[in-house]
N, C-alpha and C positions, 0 to 999 in steps of 0.2 A: 169442163178440162175436158177434149175428148184421147180417152187412152191409145197410143198406138199397137197398131199389129203384133209386131219382136215386145213390145212390154207383154198386153193380150198373153199371149205363145205365152214368156217364160214368167206370167205368173199362174196360167195352166199349169206348169208343170214343176212350181214348184206344190200344188196344191194336188194336184200328182202324187210328190214325192211325200206331202202329211199323211195320204188317203193311202199309199200301201206301207207306207213305217207305221200309220195306225195298226194295219192289217197281219205285220209281219211282230211286228213287240207283241202284241195277244197270241198268237196266238205261240210266241217266244214264250211266254210266261206264263201257258197252258201247258204246255210242251214239256218246261223244262227247270223254270224259278217259281210253281210257286209248291217240288217240293223241297226247298230248298231253309233259312231261314225267315223270320219274318223281317228283321232286317235288313236281309236282302232281298226280298221282295220289295219293302216300300222304298230301296236306292237304283232296284229296278223303273222300280212307274216311276220315276223322281229322273231317273235322266227320259223317260222316254217322255213321259211329260217336254222335260225344254228340249226333246226331240225334236219331237210332233210338230210342239210350242213355236218353234225357231221357224220353220217352213211352211206354218202353219202361220205365220205372221210380219214374212216376205212375201207369197201371195198374196194378201189383202193390205200390204203394203205402200207393195206396186200398184196394186188397180187403184187405189185413192197415190196415188203421188210421191210416195212419204221418201223424201232425202236421205233418211236411216237403214228405209228398206234394201233403196240402192247403193249405198253405201255398205252397210252388210250382203248383198247378191256378191258385188264386186269381190271382195273379203275372200268370200270364199271357193269360187273365180283367183284369187291368187294361192288360196287352201292349198287349190284343184289341180293347180301345177304346178306348184313345188312336191304332195300328194303321191301324182302319180308319178309323174315318170319312175321315183323315189319306190313308188310298190315294184311297177311293174321289172324293176330289173334287184331286186332280192326275190322278184320271186319266182324269177325269172330260171331255173332248174323244170320246175312244175308247168307243161305243158307250156312251152314259153308262146309257140302266134296265137293262141287266144289268148294267153295272154296280154301283148305287143297287140290288137286291134281292141278289141277290150278296153286296153290303155288310152290309146291312137280314139278309138270312140267316144271316150270319154274326154279328153284332150281337146274337141275338134264338139264337143259341148258347151265346153268348158267356156272355149274363147267365142264362139260366134255368143253366148250370156255377156259378155266383156263388150264384142265392139259393137252389137245392138243397145251398149246400158253407156257404152261410148263417149258412143254418134253425137253429132253435136247437136241434131236435130231434139234427138228423149233427152239427149244428159241437160241440156235449157224446160226444157218443157221440169223439171223436177227441181231447175233453180229458180221459177217461174215465185216470184212470196204471188198469192191465190189474193 
């Protein structure tokens, strides 16, 4: 099965998120969390593995044509459709133009991913039996 370009781009985006989260989570651990108790460190590492692992799993799942990865990606899009406007309104008092412009870019990215994964040609590829 040839992977459509939009699906490859979305998988690349999630792969880049996984790499960036690994770097950010590691630097945050070294800078801040390493001074806390062992239990806090274990919880931080566990949450980090879940977050990075999910992004990596979505990346690989989209490349393989996994229906589950497509479903989870669409769920993240809907979560973004709800959370981004709420955060934009909640944080509007601090630098309103910056918050609104970043929020609109995030909504455009979520909408583009949603539209790509729900287009009939791509949706049918995910539901085709191997």
